[in-house]
LODRENVO-794272 format. One record per residue (C-alpha): x, y, z; residue in three letters. Coordinates in pm, whole numbers, padded with zeros to 5 digits, always signed. Each point is the difference from the previous one (the first is absolute). Layout:
N
XYZALA ...
END
This chain:
878
+00000+00000+00000UNK +00282+00230+00094UNK +00175-00094-00314UNK -00311+00074-00197UNK -00037+00329+00181UNK +00366+00069-00073UNK -00049-00086-00362UNK -00312+00211-00007UNK +00187+00281+00174UNK +00292-00041-00236UNK -00245-00002-00287UNK -00162+00315+00131UNK +00342+00160+00039UNK +00084-00100-00355UNK -00333+00139-00120UNK +00062+00324+00186UNK +00357+00014-00128UNK -00111-00064-00355UNK -00274+00262+00038UNK +00251+00250+00137UNK +00250-00076-00276UNK -00275+00022-00261UNK -00117+00330+00142UNK +00356+00139+00010UNK +00078-00114-00355UNK -00320+00146-00143UNK +00056+00316+00199UNK +00342+00045-00156UNK -00131-00071-00351UNK -00284+00243+00047UNK +00231+00263+00148UNK +00242-00032-00292UNK -00278+00015-00263UNK -00165+00295+00172UNK +00323+00197+00017UNK +00064-00069-00367UNK -00343+00129-00094UNK +00035+00302+00230UNK +00338+00076-00155UNK -00128-00042-00360UNK -00300+00227+00057UNK +00204+00254+00200UNK +00282+00023-00256UNK -00250+00037-00284UNK -00176+00287+00176UNK +00332+00156+00104UNK +00122-00011-00361UNK -00323+00153-00132UNK +00006+00273+00268UNK +00369+00079-00061UNK -00071+00021-00375UNK -00297+00228+00064UNK +00208+00227+00229UNK +00280+00013-00261UNK -00250+00112-00264UNK -00124+00276+00232UNK +00359+00117+00066UNK +00067-00001-00376UNK -00312+00214-00053UNK +00126+00255+00250UNK +00351+00015-00146UNK -00129+00035-00359UNK -00160+00329+00103UNK +00248+00128+00260UNK +00312-00053-00215UNK -00144+00148-00320UNK +00171+00333-00079UNK -00306+00149-00170UNK -00219-00097+00295UNK +00242+00164+00247UNK +00003+00318-00213UNK -00380+00001+00001UNK -00004-00040+00380UNK +00240+00295+00038UNK -00210+00211-00235UNK -00327-00094+00173UNK +00089+00200+00312UNK -00052+00321-00197UNK -00169-00092-00328UNK -00364-00107-00004UNK +00037-00135-00355UNK +00284-00221+00116UNK -00219-00129+00283UNK -00271-00083-00251UNK +00246-00190-00224UNK +00140-00174+00308UNK -00346-00104+00112UNK -00078-00131-00350UNK +00320-00205+00001UNK -00082-00144+00345UNK -00351-00073-00126UNK +00139-00197-00294UNK +00222-00196+00238UNK -00294-00055+00238UNK -00219-00142-00280UNK +00279-00228-00124UNK +00097-00139+00341UNK -00329-00013+00193UNK +00098+00172+00323UNK -00269+00135+00228UNK +00155+00345-00013UNK +00332+00173-00066UNK +00074+00330+00172UNK +00299+00235-00004UNK +00086+00189+00319UNK +00250+00256+00108UNK +00248-00129+00257UNK -00205+00162+00279UNK -00305-00204-00107UNK -00188+00269-00193UNK -00185-00139-00301UNK +00126+00106-00346UNK -00173-00239-00241UNK -00271-00258+00062UNK -00070-00260-00273UNK -00313-00199+00085UNK -00287+00078+00234UNK -00004-00294+00239UNK +00149+00185+00299UNK -00021+00371+00086UNK +00263-00003+00274UNK +00354-00111+00075UNK +00002-00241+00296UNK +00208+00115+00296UNK +00180-00334+00009UNK +00116+00058-00359UNK +00108+00360+00056UNK +00197-00097+00313UNK +00230-00211-00218UNK +00098+00296-00223UNK +00289+00083+00231UNK +00151-00342-00064UNK +00028+00089-00370UNK +00260+00274+00057UNK +00287-00228-00108UNK -00211-00256-00186UNK +00028-00066-00377UNK -00216-00314-00015UNK -00376-00051+00041UNK -00111-00056+00363UNK -00315-00183+00107UNK -00211+00082+00302UNK -00154-00274+00207UNK -00357-00094-00077UNK -00213+00210+00234UNK -00352+00137+00049UNK -00022+00378-00010UNK -00225+00229+00204UNK -00275-00034-00261UNK -00012-00378+00016UNK +00186-00072-00326UNK +00277-00258-00017UNK +00315+00126-00170UNK +00328-00118-00138UNK +00202+00303-00100UNK +00308+00000-00227UNK +00211+00317+00040UNK +00253+00106-00264UNK +00214+00315+00044UNK +00057+00225-00304UNK +00350+00144+00008UNK +00121+00312-00175UNK +00362+00040-00107UNK +00002+00345+00157UNK -00077-00124+00355UNK +00159-00314+00139UNK -00112+00055+00362UNK -00374-00031-00033UNK -00228-00159-00262UNK -00175+00233-00240UNK -00333-00177+00056UNK -00144-00337+00100UNK -00211-00232-00216UNK -00258-00197+00201UNK -00155-00306-00165UNK -00320-00096+00189UNK -00048-00379-00025UNK -00310-00186+00118UNK +00115-00328+00164UNK -00327-00159-00106UNK +00104+00013-00366UNK +00285-00251+00029UNK +00153-00064+00345UNK -00318-00103+00189UNK -00123-00247-00269UNK +00350-00146-00026UNK +00017-00065+00376UNK -00359-00127+00036UNK +00009-00264-00276UNK +00140-00348+00067UNK +00057-00243-00292UNK -00065-00329+00191UNK -00240-00180+00238UNK +00200+00033+00324UNK -00230+00062+00297UNK +00018+00350+00155UNK +00293+00136-00209UNK +00082+00370+00018UNK +00255+00238-00159UNK +00082+00338+00150UNK +00217+00292-00106UNK +00166+00112+00325UNK +00243+00266+00116UNK +00267-00060+00268UNK +00140+00278+00211UNK +00095+00065+00360UNK -00365+00031+00102UNK -00084-00349-00126UNK -00159-00166-00301UNK -00280+00190-00178UNK -00243-00144-00255UNK -00014+00204-00323UNK -00286-00203-00150UNK -00331-00123+00151UNK +00018-00273+00268UNK -00249-00286-00019UNK -00200-00041+00323UNK -00325-00176+00081UNK -00199+00312-00078UNK +00169+00033-00343UNK +00281+00235-00106UNK +00139+00249+00246UNK +00252+00285-00034UNK +00241+00025+00292UNK +00157+00326+00120UNK +00181-00161+00294UNK +00290-00248-00007UNK -00090-00367-00042UNK +00044-00206+00315UNK +00179-00334+00003UNK +00243-00098-00278UNK +00288+00019+00251UNK +00217-00253-00184UNK -00047+00182-00330UNK +00085+00338+00157UNK +00323-00142+00150UNK +00110-00133-00339UNK -00069+00338-00155UNK +00209+00167+00269UNK +00285-00230-00106UNK -00031+00140-00356UNK -00130-00313-00175UNK -00170+00086-00331UNK -00195-00326-00031UNK -00088-00266+00254UNK -00245-00279+00083UNK -00097-00089+00354UNK -00278-00092+00234UNK -00125+00253+00254UNK -00317+00141+00149UNK -00222+00259-00160UNK -00170+00287+00185UNK -00285-00235+00110UNK +00250-00236+00161UNK -00053-00267-00266UNK +00293-00206-00125UNK +00078+00076-00363UNK +00244-00090-00271UNK +00132+00304-00173UNK +00226+00100-00291UNK +00133+00357-00017UNK +00180+00179-00287UNK +00138+00356-00006UNK -00082+00238-00285UNK +00246+00233-00173UNK -00154+00277+00211UNK +00197-00055+00325UNK -00275+00014+00263UNK -00261-00208-00187UNK -00038-00379+00002UNK -00255-00249-00128UNK -00105-00273+00245UNK -00206-00306-00096UNK -00142-00206+00287UNK -00234-00287+00082UNK -00140-00120+00337UNK +00157-00328+00114UNK -00315-00120+00177UNK -00201+00000-00319UNK +00266-00213-00170UNK +00080-00236+00290UNK -00358-00098+00089UNK -00020-00263-00276UNK +00337-00148+00107UNK -00122-00077+00355UNK -00299-00185-00134UNK +00212-00197-00248UNK +00250-00102+00268UNK -00282-00118+00231UNK -00141-00222-00274UNK +00340-00151-00073UNK +00055-00085+00370UNK -00349-00150+00027UNK +00050-00250-00279UNK +00363-00086+00073UNK -00097-00345+00123UNK -00128-00081-00337UNK +00338-00005-00172UNK -00119-00020-00358UNK -00269+00257+00050UNK +00239+00223+00187UNK +00259-00043-00271UNK -00259+00075-00266UNK -00118+00305+00193UNK +00358+00119+00035UNK +00072-00044-00370UNK -00329+00167-00087UNK +00069+00294+00228UNK +00347+00048-00141UNK -00133-00014-00354UNK -00272+00251+00082UNK +00247+00240+00158UNK +00231-00031-00296UNK -00285+00052-00242UNK -00112+00305+00192UNK +00349+00151-00013UNK +00022-00055-00373UNK -00350+00134-00062UNK +00060+00301+00219UNK +00326+00077-00180UNK -00170-00041-00335UNK -00285+00227+00108UNK +00244+00270+00110UNK +00195-00025-00325UNK -00316-00007-00212UNK -00147+00298+00185UNK +00318+00203-00041UNK +00029-00102-00367UNK -00357+00095-00092UNK -00058+00301+00226UNK +00321+00199-00044UNK -00028+00315-00211UNK +00318-00086-00192UNK -00010-00209-00314UNK +00175-00339+00026UNK +00106-00231-00283UNK +00164-00343+00039UNK +00181-00164-00294UNK +00190-00323-00041UNK +00368-00015-00086UNK -00089+00042-00372UNK -00186+00325+00081UNK -00342-00152-00075UNK -00264+00161+00226UNK -00146-00251+00249UNK -00189+00224+00242UNK -00120+00362+00037UNK -00198+00166+00279UNK -00315+00213-00006UNK +00199+00328+00015UNK +00193-00104-00314UNK -00327-00047-00190UNK -00153+00324+00131UNK +00307+00212-00079UNK +00068-00141-00349UNK -00355-00089-00113UNK +00071-00367-00078UNK -00188-00309+00116UNK +00228-00259+00157UNK -00086-00248-00276UNK +00124+00247-00263UNK +00357+00010+00131UNK +00060-00349+00147UNK +00251-00192-00210UNK +00126+00316-00173UNK +00316+00200+00065UNK +00017+00352+00152UNK +00096+00128-00348UNK -00374+00058-00064UNK +00028+00296+00243UNK +00288+00177-00177UNK -00070+00368-00063UNK +00259+00061-00271UNK +00155+00286+00201UNK +00305-00205+00103UNK +00262-00132-00242UNK +00153-00345+00005UNK +00299+00121+00202UNK -00234+00088+00289UNK -00139-00355+00023UNK +00342-00159-00046UNK +00139+00207+00287UNK -00300-00094+00218UNK +00043-00375-00055UNK +00375+00025+00044UNK -00063+00148+00348UNK -00257-00272+00086UNK +00235-00278-00105UNK +00289+00155+00190UNK -00173+00105+00326UNK -00329-00189-00004UNK -00216+00312-00004UNK -00068+00331-00181UNK -00192+00310+00099UNK -00080+00312-00198UNK -00241+00212-00201UNK -00150-00143-00317UNK -00271+00087-00254UNK -00243-00276-00100UNK -00315-00009-00212UNK -00351-00090+00117UNK -00236-00220-00198UNK -00181+00309-00135UNK +00328+00143-00129UNK +00050+00263+00270UNK +00347+00037+00151UNK +00053-00051+00372UNK +00304+00104+00203UNK +00099-00268+00253UNK +00244-00040+00284UNK +00096-00363-00057UNK +00190-00251+00217UNK +00107-00334-00151UNK +00154-00285+00202UNK +00108-00352-00098UNK -00107-00304+00207UNK +00245-00291+00031UNK -00034-00365+00106UNK +00229-00178+00246UNK +00252-00062-00277UNK +00020+00375-00070UNK -00178-00028-00334UNK -00249+00270-00102UNK -00354-00140+00000UNK -00212+00315-00011UNK +00008+00378-00031UNK -00236+00223+00196UNK -00073+00358-00099UNK -00175+00253+00226UNK -00095+00344-00134UNK -00185+00315+00108UNK -00169+00258-00225UNK +00194+00330+00015UNK -00167+00165-00304UNK -00159+00279+00206UNK +00334+00076+00161UNK +00171+00016-00342UNK -00274+00230-00130UNK +00044+00227+00302UNK +00377+00004-00052UNK -00044+00094-00367UNK -00247+00275+00088UNK +00234+00140+00266UNK +00290-00016-00245UNK -00204+00195-00258UNK -00095+00262+00260UNK +00364+00032+00104UNK +00100+00094-00358UNK -00300+00199-00122UNK -00193+00308+00101UNK -00333-00127+00142UNK -00200+00294-00139UNK +00115+00015-00362UNK +00161-00341-00049UNK +00316+00171-00127UNK +00347-00107+00109UNK +00106+00142+00336UNK +00344+00132+00090UNK +00135-00348+00074UNK -00102-00145-00337UNK +00111+00323-00171UNK +00353-00051+00134UNK +00001-00357-00132UNK -00106+00111-00349UNK +00256+00280-00006UNK +00276-00244+00096UNK -00113-00235-00277UNK +00007+00287-00249UNK +00344+00112+00119UNK +00136-00352-00049UNK -00056+00044-00377UNK +00193+00327-00010UNK +00358-00097+00077UNK +00130+00251-00255UNK -00094+00351-00107UNK -00330+00021-00190UNK -00013-00028-00379UNK -00289+00046-00241UNK -00315-00161+00139UNK +00155-00079+00339UNK -00084+00301+00215UNK -00138-00044+00352UNK -00206+00279+00157UNK -00161+00041+00343UNK -00294+00242+00030UNK -00124+00124+00338UNK -00354+00141-00024UNK -00185+00198+00267UNK -00362+00121-00008UNK -00010+00374+00062UNK -00200+00106+00309UNK -00136-00349+00064UNK -00043+00075+00371UNK -00246+00276-00086UNK -00196-00244-00218UNK -00008-00252+00284UNK -00117+00262+00249UNK -00270+00129-00236UNK -00142-00326-00134UNK +00088-00247+00277UNK +00243-00291+00016UNK -00236-00247-00170UNK -00020+00210-00318UNK +00369+00080+00038UNK +00073-00373-00012UNK -00231-00036-00301UNK +00194+00277-00174UNK +00331-00176+00070UNK -00137-00318-00159UNK -00096+00195-00314UNK +00345+00162-00010UNK +00161-00344+00019UNK -00206-00111-00303UNK +00119+00299-00200UNK +00363-00071+00094UNK -00029-00366-00101UNK -00170+00070-00332UNK +00235-00058-00291UNK +00288-00128+00212UNK +00211-00285-00130UNK +00101-00324+00173UNK +00344+00146+00064UNK -00150+00299+00188UNK -00093+00016+00368UNK -00259+00225+00167UNK +00015+00026+00381UNK -00171+00197+00274UNK +00250+00091+00271UNK -00190+00262+00197UNK -00344+00146+00055UNK -00001+00185-00335UNK +00349-00088-00129UNK +00048-00238-00290UNK +00314-00129-00168UNK +00043-00125-00357UNK +00301-00203-00114UNK +00026+00017-00380UNK +00255-00234-00159UNK +00122-00041-00358UNK -00089+00355-00108UNK +00115+00084-00352UNK +00104+00354+00093UNK +00042+00192+00325UNK -00263+00247-00123UNK -00258-00282+00006UNK -00012+00032+00379UNK -00100+00365-00034UNK -00259-00089-00264UNK -00158-00257+00231UNK +00005+00245+00292UNK -00169+00266-00212UNK -00264-00249-00114UNK -00075-00101+00359UNK -00032+00364+00102UNK -00249+00054-00285UNK -00194-00320+00072UNK -00041+00078+00371UNK -00107+00354-00086UNK -00306-00152-00173UNK -00302-00012+00235UNK -00026-00313+00214UNK -00356-00088+00096UNK -00055-00129+00355UNK -00284-00209+00141UNK -00166+00305+00162UNK -00032+00168-00339UNK +00292+00238+00050UNK +00257+00054-00275UNK +00357+00091+00089UNK +00287+00110-00219UNK +00332-00073+00163UNK +00326+00185-00017UNK +00308-00217+00036UNK +00371+00070+00027UNK +00261-00245-00129UNK +00367-00044+00083UNK +00209-00202-00248UNK +00342-00160+00020UNK +00185-00207-00261UNK +00251-00274+00067UNK +00341+00145-00083UNK +00232-00200+00225UNK -00046-00381-00012UNK +00146-00025+00351UNK -00278+00209+00160UNK -00243-00170+00238UNK -00377-00014-00027UNK -00039+00211+00315UNK +00223+00270-00152UNK -00210+00003-00318UNK -00319+00046+00202UNK +00168+00273+00205UNK +00104+00182-00319UNK -00356-00014-00134UNK -00130+00123+00336UNK +00250+00288-00005UNK -00113+00093-00352UNK -00364-00011+00118UNK +00078+00226+00294UNK +00175+00252-00227UNK -00287-00015-00250UNK -00246+00093+00277UNK +00219+00296+00098UNK +00019+00127-00359UNK -00374-00040-00051UNK -00240-00291+00020UNK -00163-00173-00293UNK +00310-00078-00206UNK +00301-00231-00011UNK +00368+00046+00079UNK +00304-00221-00057UNK +00256-00065+00271UNK +00258+00143-00243UNK -00129+00348-00099UNK +00140-00008-00354UNK -00207-00312-00066UNK -00314+00198+00082UNK +00097+00268-00252UNK +00081-00261-00267UNK -00325-00188+00062UNK -00205+00320-00006UNK +00170+00113-00322UNK -00061-00342-00152UNK -00369+00002+00099UNK -00037+00355-00133UNK +00165-00102-00326UNK -00232-00300-00034UNK -00300+00225+00057UNK +00128+00256-00251UNK +00056-00272-00261UNK -00362-00109+00032UNK -00105+00365-00028UNK +00227+00045-00303UNK -00185-00274-00184UNK -00331+00166+00073UNK +00127+00347-00103UNK +00185-00119-00313UNK +00343+00126+00111UNK +00185-00260-00210UNK +00138+00082-00345UNK +00148-00233-00260UNK +00340+00088-00150UNK +00143-00171-00309UNK +00361-00101-00068UNK +00088-00068-00366UNK +00121-00345-00111UNK +00233+00019-00302UNK +00098-00242-00276UNK +00382-00030+00021UNK +00048-00016-00378UNK -00244+00256-00135UNK +00027+00217+00312UNK -00378+00063-00034UNK -00238+00016+00296UNK -00211-00312-00041UNK -00175-00022+00339UNK -00014+00144+00352UNK -00023-00128+00357UNK -00275+00159+00212UNK +00129+00106+00343UNK -00229+00135+00274UNK +00085+00315+00198UNK -00169+00145+00310UNK -00059+00374+00030UNK -00025+00046+00377UNK -00179+00329+00081UNK +00261+00090+00264UNK +00311-00209-00078UNK -00012+00041-00375UNK +00113-00286-00221UNK +00046-00319+00213UNK +00239-00269-00125UNK -00165-00329-00105UNK +00271-00188+00191UNK -00160+00140+00319UNK -00373-00033-00060UNK -00018-00314-00221UNK +00126-00237+00281UNK -00254+00154+00238UNK -00279-00055-00250UNK +00107-00363-00037UNK +00004-00056+00376UNK -00346+00146+00066UNK -00163-00140-00316UNK -00047+00332-00185UNK +00224-00118-00284UNK -00294-00179-00165UNK -00214+00312-00014UNK +00299+00213-00105UNK +00099-00248-00273UNK -00353+00001-00142UNK +00001+00383+00006UNK +00332+00015-00191UNK -00114-00259-00257UNK -00319+00193-00063UNK +00185+00336-00030UNK +00257-00145-00242UNK -00260-00158-00231UNK -00216+00313+00001UNK +00307+00212-00083UNK +00116-00243-00268UNK -00344-00001-00161UNK +00001+00385-00006UNK +00345+00005-00168UNK -00112-00241-00269UNK -00313+00206-00058UNK +00224+00308-00044UNK +00206-00182-00266UNK +00307-00066+00214UNK +00239-00284-00098UNK -00105-00352+00104UNK +00235-00057+00292UNK -00029-00284+00248UNK -00067+00102+00361UNK +00145-00217+00282UNK -00178-00013+00337UNK +00148-00157+00316UNK -00215-00263+00176UNK +00056-00067+00373UNK +00006-00355+00136UNK -00324+00058+00197UNK -00177+00116-00320UNK +00125-00300-00194UNK -00122-00242+00270UNK -00361+00118-00036UNK -00214-00272-00155UNK -00183+00257-00218UNK +00307+00201-00109UNK -00025-00100-00368UNK -00372+00085+00001UNK +00078+00347+00135UNK +00263+00062-00272UNK -00241-00114-00269UNK -00276+00224+00141UNK +00224+00314+00005UNK +00116-00069-00358UNK -00360-00015-00115UNK -00101+00311+00197UNK +00288+00215-00135UNK +00020-00147-00350UNK +00379-00022+00024UNK +00152-00275-00221UNK +00113-00300+00203UNK +00303-00055-00224UNK +00137+00341+00112UNK -00019-00094+00372UNK +00292-00167+00174UNK -00029-00119+00362UNK +00327-00018+00197UNK +00002-00273+00268UNK +00273-00075+00254UNK +00166-00338+00038UNK -00143-00046+00353UNK -00353+00068-00122UNK +00028-00249-00285UNK +00169-00276+00201UNK -00302-00045+00231UNK -00277-00238-00107UNK +00169-00112-00318UNK -00299-00166-00168UNK -00237+00291+00072UNK +00266+00251-00118UNK +00051-00176-00333UNK -00376-00028-00055UNK -00049+00375+00073UNK +00289+00097-00233UNK -00138-00214-00280UNK -00339+00174+00033UNK +00173+00339-00017UNK +00198-00105-00308UNK -00325-00107-00170UNK -00129+00352+00062UNK +00314+00133-00172UNK +00164+00138+00315UNK +00380-00025+00020UNK +00170-00120+00320UNK +00349+00094+00117UNK +00194-00131+00297UNK +00130+00299+00196UNK +00331+00014+00192UNK +00113-00331-00147UNK +00306-00152+00169UNK -00073+00129+00351UNK -00217-00295+00099UNK +00037-00378-00009UNK -00189-00097-00312UNK +00008-00360-00113UNK +00111-00021-00363UNK -00240-00289-00064UNK -00280+00211+00143UNK +00112+00300-00209UNK -00016-00214-00314UNK -00369-00070+00058UNK -00103+00365+00047UNK -00164+00176-00299UNK +00217+00311+00037UNK +00081+00256-00266UNK +00287+00185+00166UNK +00263-00023+00278UNK +00111+00317+00172UNK +00362+00007+00127UNK +00016+00160+00345UNK +00185+00331+00040UNK +00259-00142+00243UNK +00151-00210-00284UNK +00010+00300-00237UNK +00167+00235+00251UNK +00333-00187-00018UNK -00035-00178-00332UNK +00292+00195-00149UNK +00243-00036+00291UNK -00094-00326+00178UNK +00074-00332-00171UNK -00258-00197+00203UNK -00277+00247-00086UNK +00098-00028-00365UNK -00014-00379+00003UNK -00338-00008+00175UNK -00149+00256-00238UNK +00135-00194-00302UNK -00154-00323+00133UNK -00337+00168+00055UNK -00007+00150-00350UNK +00104-00321-00170UNK -00234-00220+00204UNK -00298+00235-00064UNK +00060-00002-00376UNK +00033-00379-00001UNK -00340-00021+00176UNK -00154+00243-00246UNK -00022+00300+00235UNK +00091+00362-00067UNK +00246+00165+00241UNK -00016+00352+00140UNK +00261+00151+00234UNK -00106+00256+00259UNK +00208+00267+00170UNK +00221+00086-00302UNK +00169+00330+00085UNK +00300+00040-00234UNK +00109-00073-00355UNK +00256-00266+00102UNK -00274-00211+00154UNK -00215+00041-00312UNK +00289-00092-00230UNK +00064-00320+00193UNK -00370-00093-00017UNK -00006+00059-00376UNK +00306-00223-00036UNK -00172-00282+00196UNK -00321+00021-00202UNK -00230+00149+00262UNK -00332+00103-00157UNK -00091+00318+00190UNK +00079+00210+00303UNK -00135+00268+00231UNK +00178+00240+00233UNK +00117+00352+00060UNK +00226-00021-00310UNK -00319+00048-00198UNK -00233+00172+00247UNK -00116-00010+00361UNK -00370-00078+00064UNK -00207+00297-00122UNK -00361+00113+00014UNK -00245-00118-00262UNK -00012+00335-00178UNK +00382+00004-00024UNK +00034-00360-00113UNK -00235+00041-00298UNK +00225+00279-00128UNK +00313-00221+00000UNK +00108-00107-00343UNK +00354-00094+00098UNK +00203-00057+00314UNK +00100+00308+00196UNK +00343-00141+00090UNK +00105-00082-00358UNK 
END
């Protein structure tokens, strides 16, 4: 009996021992699994919260470190318009980022700008932290608190520093953040089925541990102002400086808990995830009791033990899978898993939502379907080289959605390896940063452009001037002049005071349109002050072109500008001009020279222009006056045609004459053609002048024939611009018909440069003229670069040897040889040859010896008036 009792006692002891061992083993398994889950959830929330805080800091620094924004803040202390622009910029940022409110305060707390209407006051707790910003250059967060009006706040403070004061911030940006938008939901959600889990954002300081987010109690959620009781073990570990830890301790209700704690990047904040031990251990006690009860039944007990172990293992696996699945499907970041061959095996919901694909549409395909086309092959090769070398890659990338839209992503790629170190999978995690990129682009545009007119600001102006200067490493030649014009609206302040700033701004916009009209791609128009504009004009043909443009702008702005209120204003403007003379000068010096010229122009009288170099002003004004007088001369018929005889070298008879235009200036007298003809060519008057001369010559020739004068051919010069007109031949034919002058007595003299352009069209036009009976001569032959093959195809009647060959034909061997070649070549091609500029008998004798056909020059007669030419029967010089 005793033995039986002993056996029974021993059996009971064994049952109790087995029950205790079973309970201890399960306890350890449960503790380990619970800590793993607490750690996984806590680290996920810590990562998301750190990422969210980093984005908020980046928002603050984007504004506070922007030079244009700082300048606007400085100007807003005195300028209401600057405050309005500053508020608009903060409003744009507020809409893009979704803050509750953004306000700008002076360092003493006074409100400067308020973007958003959620709060009408600055909490005392927030203002009290301003003093801590005195030597702060990074964003600073307040604790989450409830203000006097019952609102919960999280404030982010960012000092704005001015370069002129390094002892105190210029102002303070306050970003008002509602914790309910992100932090509270993040802490209150739990991605598993653990009983009574809870996550809290807490703050540790000398006064204790404070909850920043709602605490779950029986009555629901509760906000705590006082330190949380309990948590002694956790507080001791924090005092030792541990950033993360797991432990068991008691909560403020005295209940035993398992807890995992992780510190945030913000020093005083931590995330704790906890679960009550009693709720987890209750099932273990019951399981251990059952195991002890059935220990006597060895098979049943063994089966129960195996079953219990299997169930616990299954629960661990299921719980882990649930946590992973919840994180995978509920995270806001897109996730893509591929095999080692980069074939997509799995994507999450965020991937589908961000890119617009269904999972079935991408499974089995490669990530190449997402390529945007904005990155070249070198980009992807560099990315995969980094992955293969380090196992991961992180950076900014552009991809394409299913609908074709581009999306900017911050992408992280990591390779997954098996136990043998072989790559089995790649996982990519990305976040949509398109809004941030758009905001960056908008801020970059605002930093380089005037927000009112859209013109370049001073910063972009300096860039364009430096680019223009880089093309001018040597002194300017024809077509390479660079000019800077500084333009100021006369008495603009009076206009602003009379009509108001809104209409003043409207007027500035209209002025900017006038300044931009007609500008080329190489030109830059900038607004650098309230009513100051700068023009950079590159590749000008002549320095005087800058004055012509300035004069045109003065005239254009003098025309009435109609405003929205019905008013019409005519503006007076003053312009200062400088030209690039020294390639080593800086852009700032050029602007300063133009500004100096503008200042001097205002002193001498508003409403005009002035060059930095005074003689340039005189030259430009004289040139503009001369251009105006030439136009007037055409209207008033101040041009007269003179005629220079052309003589046959054998018979010495006058056989023809060249018509040469002269200008009778009412004040200057006779003006040399060498002065006014180039000007007419540059400003386009040469076409009208050429038509006038042709008409005068044919009318005069017809009168001579009617009077019984000898039939002499009349030669008329044709400018390159005239010849390039598509209807030139039609005009000649029309004048011949109108005047009745015989076409066979008309000779048109064309230059080499005019004939060499548009070869096929030139030959066609010459053939039409020849059919009319008109003769064609090539003027100044030998001074250009004519192709002999091209010359062979031209239906010419005469070549004219340029005067520079004739001047030294008697004394210079090279001139002789060239003249001989021209005469011989012309005769071989069937052309007549005439020499111009013959001034002495020796030159004429040499030409006769070489077989030249005719000549003209002072040896016979200078150009004379029509009434004098008709009286000539022989040469005056013979």
